[in-house]
C-alpha positions in Angstrom: 169.7 -99.0 -23.3 172.6 -98.7 -20.8 175.4 -101.1 -21.7 177.7 -100.4 -18.7 180.3 -98.0 -17.4 184.0 -97.5 -18.0 186.1 -96.2 -15.2 189.6 -94.8 -15.4 190.9 -97.3 -12.9 189.6 -100.4 -14.7 190.7 -99.0 -18.0 194.3 -98.4 -16.8 194.4 -101.9 -15.1 193.3 -103.6 -18.4 195.8 -101.6 -20.5 198.7 -102.3 -18.1 197.8 -106.0 -18.0 197.6 -106.1 -21.8 194.0 -107.2 -21.8 193.1 -104.3 -24.1 195.0 -101.8 -26.2 194.3 -98.4 -27.8 192.5 -100.0 -30.8 190.2 -102.2 -28.6 186.5 -101.4 -28.7 185.0 -99.7 -25.6 182.8 -102.8 -25.0 185.8 -104.8 -23.9 186.4 -102.5 -20.9 182.8 -102.1 -19.7 181.6 -102.9 -16.2 178.3 -104.5 -17.0 177.3 -105.5 -13.5 175.5 -102.5 -11.9 172.1 -101.6 -10.4 169.8 -98.9 -11.5 168.2 -96.9 -8.6 165.8 -94.0 -8.3 166.4 -90.7 -6.6 164.2 -91.7 -3.7 166.3 -94.8 -2.9 167.6 -94.5 0.7 171.3 -94.3 1.6 170.9 -97.6 3.5 169.7 -99.4 0.5 172.4 -97.8 -1.7 175.0 -99.0 0.9 173.7 -102.6 0.6 173.8 -102.4 -3.2 177.4 -101.1 -3.2 178.4 -104.0 -1.0 177.7 -106.3 -4.0 178.3 -104.0 -7.0 181.0 -101.5 -7.9 178.6 -98.7 -8.6 174.9 -97.8 -9.0 173.3 -95.6 -11.6 170.6 -93.1 -10.5 168.1 -93.1 -13.3 164.7 -91.7 -14.1 162.2 -92.2 -16.9 161.7 -89.3 -19.2 158.5 -89.1 -21.4 159.0 -87.7 -24.9 156.2 -86.4 -27.0 156.4 -87.0 -30.8 153.9 -86.4 -33.5 153.1 -89.0 -36.1 153.6 -88.0 -39.7 150.0 -88.6 -40.5 147.4 -86.1 -41.6 145.9 -86.0 -38.1 149.2 -85.1 -36.4 148.2 -87.1 -33.3 150.9 -87.1 -30.5 152.4 -90.3 -29.2 154.7 -90.7 -26.2 158.0 -92.5 -25.9 159.8 -93.3 -22.6 163.5 -93.0 -22.3 165.8 -93.9 -19.3 168.1 -91.0 -18.4 171.1 -91.3 -16.1 171.2 -88.6 -13.4 174.3 -89.7 -11.6 176.7 -92.5 -10.7 177.5 -93.6 -7.2 180.6 -95.5 -6.2 181.3 -97.0 -2.8 183.9 -94.5 -1.8 181.5 -91.6 -2.4 179.1 -93.0 0.2 182.0 -93.5 2.6 183.2 -89.9 2.0 179.6 -88.6 2.6 179.4 -90.6 5.8 182.7 -89.4 7.1 181.9 -85.7 6.3 178.6 -86.0 8.2 180.3 -87.5 11.2 182.9 -84.7 11.3 180.2 -82.0 11.2 178.1 -83.6 13.9 181.0 -83.9 16.5 
């Protein structure tokens, strides 16, 4: 289960404002508001998500095959959510600007 994301910027801001210190648990510096999206999500939808949230996690579901420790050794499958990448608003802006520069 994904708990959240820690960014260098938010970590530095919280340390400088004395909200956390070096001995604080990571949980105190997590961004817990985020959206999970899939690889086929359009850039337009990603842009609307980033208007509300600081970042979006690109995830996919991975199926894992395990074998039961019974005499029959029958397989069973587990699903696990895997993070492919993280998108921040400035990354989408950078992509948009670089596309504009190449087209003109």
